[in-house]
C-alpha positions as CSV (number, residue, x, y, z in Angstrom):
1,X,130.3,127.9,-213.3
2,X,129.2,129.1,-209.1
3,X,132.7,127.3,-208.5
4,X,134.8,129.7,-210.9
5,X,133.3,132.6,-209.9
6,X,133.6,131.7,-206.2
7,X,137.3,131.4,-206.9
8,X,137.7,134.5,-209.4
9,X,136.0,137.3,-207.0
10,X,138.1,137.6,-204.4
11,X,141.0,137.2,-206.7
12,X,139.2,140.5,-208.3
13,X,138.3,141.6,-205.5
14,X,142.7,141.6,-203.9
15,X,143.8,142.8,-207.4
16,X,141.1,145.3,-206.8
17,X,141.9,147.0,-203.5
18,X,146.2,147.1,-204.6
19,X,145.7,148.6,-207.0
20,X,143.4,151.1,-205.6
21,X,146.0,151.4,-202.1
22,X,149.6,151.0,-204.3
23,X,148.5,154.5,-206.5
24,X,149.5,158.2,-206.7
25,X,147.9,160.4,-204.3
26,X,147.6,163.7,-204.2
27,X,147.1,166.8,-202.0
28,X,146.4,170.4,-202.7
29,X,147.3,173.3,-200.1
30,X,146.9,176.9,-201.6
31,X,149.0,180.1,-199.3
32,X,148.4,183.4,-200.3
33,X,150.8,186.5,-198.8
34,X,150.8,190.1,-198.7
35,X,152.5,191.2,-201.8
36,X,149.9,190.0,-203.9
37,X,151.3,186.2,-205.0
38,X,149.2,182.9,-204.2
39,X,150.4,179.9,-205.0
40,X,148.4,177.0,-205.3
41,X,150.8,174.2,-204.4
42,X,149.8,169.7,-205.7
43,X,151.8,167.5,-203.9
44,X,152.2,163.5,-204.9
45,X,152.6,161.2,-202.8
46,X,152.4,157.8,-202.5
47,X,152.3,156.1,-198.6
48,X,153.8,158.6,-196.4
49,X,156.6,159.3,-199.3
50,X,156.1,162.8,-202.0
51,X,157.3,162.3,-205.6
52,X,156.6,165.0,-207.0
53,X,156.0,169.3,-205.9
54,X,153.9,171.2,-208.6
55,X,153.5,174.9,-207.3
56,X,151.7,177.5,-209.3
57,X,152.5,180.9,-208.1
58,X,150.3,183.6,-209.1
59,X,151.6,186.9,-208.9
60,X,149.0,189.9,-209.4
61,X,150.7,193.5,-208.6
62,X,153.4,194.4,-210.8
63,X,153.9,197.7,-210.3
64,X,153.0,200.6,-213.4
65,X,155.6,198.7,-215.3
66,X,153.8,195.1,-215.7
67,X,156.7,193.4,-218.9
68,X,160.1,195.7,-216.7
69,X,158.6,193.5,-213.6
70,X,158.1,190.2,-215.9
71,X,161.4,190.6,-217.5
72,X,163.4,190.7,-214.0
73,X,161.3,187.5,-213.0
74,X,162.2,185.6,-215.9
75,X,165.9,186.7,-215.5
76,X,165.9,186.1,-212.0
77,X,164.1,182.2,-212.0
78,X,166.4,181.3,-214.7
79,X,169.9,182.8,-213.6
80,X,169.1,181.1,-210.0
81,X,167.4,177.5,-211.8
82,X,169.6,176.8,-214.4
83,X,170.7,172.9,-214.5
84,X,168.7,171.8,-211.5
85,X,168.0,167.4,-212.4
86,X,164.4,167.2,-211.6
87,X,163.3,170.9,-211.3
88,X,161.0,172.6,-213.9
89,X,159.8,175.5,-214.4
90,X,157.7,178.5,-216.5
91,X,156.7,181.8,-215.8
92,X,154.2,184.1,-218.3
93,X,153.1,186.3,-218.3
94,X,148.8,186.6,-218.7
95,X,146.6,189.0,-217.6
96,X,148.4,191.8,-215.6
97,X,150.3,188.5,-213.9
98,X,153.4,186.9,-214.1
99,X,152.3,183.1,-213.4
100,X,155.0,180.8,-212.9
101,X,154.6,176.8,-212.9
102,X,157.4,174.4,-210.0
103,X,157.2,171.1,-211.1
104,X,160.2,169.2,-208.6
105,X,160.2,166.0,-209.6
106,X,162.2,164.6,-206.2
107,X,162.9,161.0,-208.6
108,X,165.2,163.5,-209.7
109,X,167.1,165.5,-208.7
110,X,170.5,165.8,-206.6
111,X,169.8,166.5,-203.4
112,X,173.5,166.1,-202.4
113,X,175.0,169.7,-205.0
114,X,171.2,171.6,-205.1
115,X,169.9,171.6,-201.9
116,X,170.8,174.9,-200.7
117,X,169.8,175.7,-204.9
118,X,166.6,174.3,-203.7
119,X,166.3,175.6,-200.6
120,X,165.5,172.2,-199.1
121,X,167.0,172.2,-195.0
122,X,166.3,168.5,-194.6
123,X,169.1,166.2,-193.1
124,X,168.5,163.8,-196.6
125,X,166.9,163.9,-199.2
126,X,164.4,160.9,-196.9
127,X,163.4,163.2,-195.0
128,X,162.5,165.9,-197.9
129,X,160.1,163.5,-199.5
130,X,158.4,162.4,-196.2
131,X,154.7,163.6,-196.7
132,X,154.1,164.5,-193.1
133,X,157.3,167.2,-193.8
134,X,156.3,168.2,-196.9
135,X,152.8,169.3,-195.2
136,X,154.5,171.1,-192.5
137,X,156.8,173.3,-193.9
138,X,153.8,174.7,-196.5
139,X,151.3,175.3,-192.9
140,X,154.4,177.3,-191.5
141,X,154.2,179.1,-194.4
142,X,150.6,179.6,-194.4
143,X,148.7,176.8,-196.6
144,X,145.8,175.9,-196.2
145,X,144.7,172.6,-197.7
146,X,142.0,172.0,-200.4
147,X,139.1,169.9,-199.8
């Protein structure tokens, strides 16, 4: 029995370490803009490769006609982002603010076709998916990591 435990214990420990090291991790950044917009961006990555970015944008300053502002924002986003593979979004109005949820899945996008529409400035999909590159761009826009 002791011999079996001596064999199983290191195997279980190794399995646990491999499982823990191979799982996806997340980092969250917040960015506040002067126009009444706040973003919370969640980066989902494995190693130094970003798999997905989820951004929740809250736009608080809608002006006198908040319904018109909401419809205008929704229409603009729909026109600019329709038919982009790997990008899903939702625009809704909550308590006199517009909440936009963006979900960009790097494994599904067509980089060459949609890089301009997605405002990707890197020379390749590999560069755009580097965790350090994504974090650098978020920080340049004023993002601060939530701990």
